[in-house]
C-alpha positions as CSV (number, residue, x, y, z in Angstrom):
1,M,-109.3,-1.7,108.6
2,K,-105.9,-0.2,108.0
3,A,-105.5,3.3,106.7
4,Q,-104.1,2.2,103.3
5,E,-107.0,-0.1,102.8
6,Q,-109.4,2.7,103.5
7,I,-107.6,5.0,101.1
8,E,-107.6,2.4,98.4
9,Q,-111.4,1.9,98.8
10,M,-112.0,5.6,98.6
11,F,-110.1,5.9,95.4
12,E,-111.9,2.9,94.0
13,I,-115.3,4.5,94.8
14,G,-114.3,7.7,93.1
15,M,-113.0,6.0,90.0
16,D,-116.0,3.8,89.7
17,L,-118.3,6.8,89.8
18,G,-116.2,8.7,87.4
19,E,-116.4,5.9,84.9
20,K,-120.1,5.6,85.4
21,I,-120.6,9.3,84.6
22,V,-118.4,9.2,81.5
23,G,-120.3,6.1,80.3
24,N,-123.7,7.6,80.9
25,V,-123.2,11.0,79.2
26,K,-123.0,10.3,75.5
27,E,-124.7,13.5,74.2
28,I,-125.9,16.9,75.4
29,S,-129.4,17.8,74.4
30,G,-132.4,20.0,75.3
31,T,-133.2,23.7,74.9
32,L,-130.4,26.2,74.5
33,D,-130.4,27.0,78.2
34,E,-130.4,23.3,79.1
35,F,-127.6,22.6,76.6
36,V,-125.4,25.4,78.0
37,Y,-126.0,24.4,81.6
38,K,-125.3,20.7,81.0
39,G,-122.3,21.6,79.0
40,A,-120.9,23.7,81.8
41,M,-121.6,21.0,84.4
42,F,-120.0,18.3,82.3
43,T,-117.0,20.5,81.6
44,I,-116.5,21.0,85.3
45,F,-116.9,17.3,85.9
46,L,-114.3,16.3,83.2
47,K,-111.8,18.7,84.8
48,A,-112.6,17.3,88.2
49,Y,-112.2,13.7,87.0
50,K,-108.9,14.3,85.4
51,T,-107.6,16.2,88.5
52,Y,-108.9,13.4,90.7
53,Q,-106.9,10.8,88.7
54,A,-103.8,13.1,89.0
55,T,-104.4,13.2,92.7
56,I,-104.4,9.4,92.9
57,T,-101.3,9.2,90.8
58,L,-99.4,11.6,93.0
59,W,-100.6,9.9,96.2
60,K,-99.6,6.4,95.0
61,A,-96.2,7.7,93.8
62,G,-95.4,9.1,97.3
63,F,-96.3,12.8,96.9
64,P,-99.1,13.3,99.4
65,E,-98.6,17.0,99.8
66,D,-98.9,17.6,96.0
67,A,-102.0,15.4,95.9
68,F,-103.5,17.6,98.6
69,V,-102.8,20.6,96.5
70,L,-104.9,19.2,93.7
71,A,-107.7,18.5,96.2
72,R,-107.8,22.3,96.5
73,T,-108.8,22.4,92.9
74,L,-111.4,19.8,93.4
75,F,-112.9,21.9,96.3
76,E,-113.1,24.9,94.0
77,L,-114.8,22.8,91.3
78,S,-117.3,21.5,93.9
79,L,-118.1,25.1,94.9
80,Q,-118.7,26.1,91.2
81,A,-120.9,23.0,90.5
82,R,-123.0,23.8,93.6
83,Y,-123.4,27.5,92.5
84,L,-124.3,26.5,89.0
85,A,-127.0,24.1,90.2
86,E,-128.7,26.8,92.2
87,D,-129.8,28.7,89.1
88,P,-129.0,26.5,86.0
89,K,-130.3,28.9,83.3
90,A,-128.7,32.2,84.4
91,R,-125.5,30.8,85.8
92,G,-124.9,28.4,82.9
93,R,-124.9,31.3,80.6
94,L,-122.7,33.3,83.0
95,Y,-120.2,30.5,83.1
96,A,-120.1,30.1,79.3
97,S,-120.0,33.8,78.4
98,H,-116.9,34.4,80.6
99,D,-114.7,33.0,77.9
100,P,-114.4,36.0,75.5
101,V,-114.1,38.3,78.5
102,L,-111.2,36.3,79.8
103,R,-109.5,36.1,76.5
104,Y,-109.8,39.8,75.7
105,R,-108.5,40.8,79.1
106,L,-105.5,38.5,78.6
107,Y,-104.8,40.4,75.4
108,L,-105.0,43.8,77.2
109,D,-102.8,42.5,80.0
110,C,-100.2,41.3,77.4
111,K,-100.2,44.8,75.8
112,K,-99.8,46.4,79.2
113,A,-96.9,44.1,80.1
114,G,-95.2,44.6,76.7
115,I,-95.3,41.0,75.6
116,Q,-95.0,42.1,72.0
117,N,-94.7,38.7,70.3
118,V,-98.0,37.6,71.8
119,V,-99.7,40.9,71.1
120,S,-98.5,40.9,67.5
121,G,-99.7,37.3,67.0
122,I,-103.2,38.2,68.3
123,E,-103.4,41.5,66.3
124,G,-102.4,39.6,63.2
125,H,-105.9,38.1,63.2
126,A,-107.7,41.5,62.9
127,A,-111.2,40.2,62.1
128,E,-111.2,37.7,65.0
129,L,-109.8,40.3,67.4
130,A,-112.5,42.8,66.3
131,E,-115.2,40.2,67.0
132,L,-113.7,39.3,70.3
133,K,-113.6,43.0,71.3
134,K,-117.2,43.3,70.3
135,Q,-118.2,40.4,72.6
136,Y,-116.0,41.8,75.4
137,E,-117.6,45.2,75.2
138,S,-121.1,43.7,75.5
139,L,-120.2,41.4,78.3
140,K,-117.5,43.1,80.4
141,N,-119.9,44.7,82.9
142,D,-121.1,41.3,84.0
143,Y,-117.7,40.2,85.2
144,A,-115.6,41.8,87.9
145,E,-111.8,41.9,87.0
146,H,-109.6,39.4,88.8
147,K,-112.6,37.5,90.1
148,G,-114.3,34.2,89.2
149,W,-117.1,34.0,86.6
150,W,-119.5,34.2,89.6
151,G,-118.2,37.7,90.2
152,H,-116.5,37.2,93.6
153,S,-113.7,35.4,95.4
154,I,-113.5,31.7,96.4
155,A,-114.0,32.9,100.0
156,W,-117.3,34.6,99.0
157,L,-118.5,31.6,97.1
158,A,-117.8,29.3,100.1
159,R,-119.7,31.6,102.4
160,H,-122.6,31.9,99.9
161,L,-123.0,28.1,99.8
162,G,-123.5,27.8,103.6
163,P,-121.7,26.9,106.8
164,E,-120.4,23.5,105.7
165,M,-118.5,24.9,102.8
166,E,-117.4,28.0,104.7
167,K,-115.9,25.8,107.5
168,R,-114.0,23.7,104.9
169,Y,-112.7,26.9,103.3
170,V,-111.5,28.2,106.6
171,M,-109.8,25.0,107.7
172,I,-109.0,22.6,104.9
173,Y,-108.6,25.2,102.1
174,W,-106.3,27.1,104.4
175,M,-104.0,24.1,104.7
176,Q,-104.0,23.5,101.0
177,S,-103.3,27.1,100.2
178,N,-100.3,27.1,102.5
179,L,-98.9,24.3,100.3
180,V,-99.8,26.0,97.1
181,H,-98.2,29.3,98.1
182,S,-95.3,27.8,100.0
183,A,-96.2,29.6,103.2
184,V,-93.9,29.1,106.2
185,T,-96.5,27.0,108.0
186,A,-96.2,24.4,105.3
187,G,-92.5,24.1,105.9
188,T,-93.0,21.5,108.6
189,K,-94.0,19.0,105.9
190,Y,-90.5,19.2,104.4
191,L,-88.1,19.8,107.3
192,H,-88.1,17.9,110.6
193,E,-85.8,18.0,113.6
194,E,-84.8,14.5,114.6
195,A,-85.3,13.5,118.3
196,T,-81.6,12.7,118.5
197,G,-80.6,16.1,117.0
198,G,-79.9,17.1,113.5
199,L,-82.3,17.8,110.6
200,K,-84.3,15.5,108.4
201,A,-84.9,16.7,104.8
202,C,-88.3,15.4,103.7
203,C,-88.0,15.9,99.9
204,Y,-88.3,12.4,98.6
205,P,-91.4,10.2,97.8
206,S,-92.9,8.7,101.0
207,V,-95.9,6.6,102.0
208,S,-98.5,8.5,104.0
209,D,-101.3,7.1,106.2
210,D,-103.0,10.5,106.6
211,V,-106.5,9.5,105.4
212,K,-107.5,13.2,105.5
213,Y,-105.9,14.0,102.1
214,P,-107.6,11.3,100.0
215,M,-110.8,11.7,101.9
216,E,-111.0,15.4,101.1
217,A,-110.2,14.8,97.4
218,T,-112.8,12.0,97.1
219,L,-115.4,14.0,99.0
220,Y,-115.2,16.9,96.6
221,F,-115.0,14.7,93.5
222,L,-118.1,12.8,94.5
223,D,-119.9,16.0,95.1
224,V,-119.1,17.3,91.5
225,A,-120.0,13.9,90.0
226,G,-123.3,13.7,91.9
227,R,-124.3,17.2,90.7
228,V,-123.5,16.5,87.0
229,A,-125.4,13.3,87.3
230,G,-128.3,15.3,88.6
231,A,-128.1,17.7,85.7
232,F,-128.3,14.8,83.3
233,E,-131.2,13.3,85.3
234,F,-129.6,10.1,86.6
235,G,-128.6,11.5,90.0
236,D,-130.3,8.7,92.0
237,E,-127.7,6.2,90.5
238,T,-124.9,7.9,92.4
239,K,-126.3,7.3,95.9
240,E,-124.7,3.9,96.1
241,Y,-121.2,5.5,95.8
242,T,-121.8,8.3,98.3
243,D,-123.2,5.7,100.8
244,R,-120.1,3.5,100.4
245,F,-117.8,6.5,100.9
246,Q,-119.7,7.7,103.9
247,K,-119.5,4.3,105.5
248,I,-115.7,4.5,105.3
249,V,-115.7,8.0,106.7
250,D,-117.8,6.9,109.6
251,E,-115.3,4.2,110.4
252,L,-112.4,6.6,110.6
253,P,-110.9,7.3,114.1
254,K,-112.0,10.5,115.7
255,G,-109.9,13.5,114.7
256,R,-109.1,12.2,111.2
């Protein structure tokens, strides 16, 4: 099977499962803790699904590097979904309660940076700001500054979740981050030296046969989708999709 056929099949599997999840989740019910946990997981899934669709759009339009950048976001969402699932009650609340802390810290950062128009707009709603400050004061000690809602870095989260995710962080996430931050090692994607001499500027849409990019994006998306399906108790229905995906992966040439 040609690379483009494999890529198309991967995207089809991801999209099919995405639509299945959307179709199956019509309401969020249960105890308060169950409601918060399911809501957190479904929110992560919805972000992942939209990002996955954006990845496909960029890939098909000839922007594989930018598609791979979005696969980095899918990896981070996969880490968060796994972490949530380890302790649904406590971590569901931790995820949801981060919102007022983030918003109040943004207000403080805007004040510090002297962004007066934003500060004035926020302070113009005195009652809402007072309530936000109250929530912030009661919650702030649960959240380290400049860290994720889980209290640490992405690197810590990957290590916490075991060797598989740590290896992907060290290798794949490193490549994606170089593209995100425009590191010098990513420059070879955009500037080549021709065999006959001279330079080739790679700044236009182009077709890529590098299966690694769509494979990583689909892998992380399927992981998120499977975990949200588990939270809503229809996880067994996702096995068909992961099996189809794994079959394609198993057929890839060594070194892909």
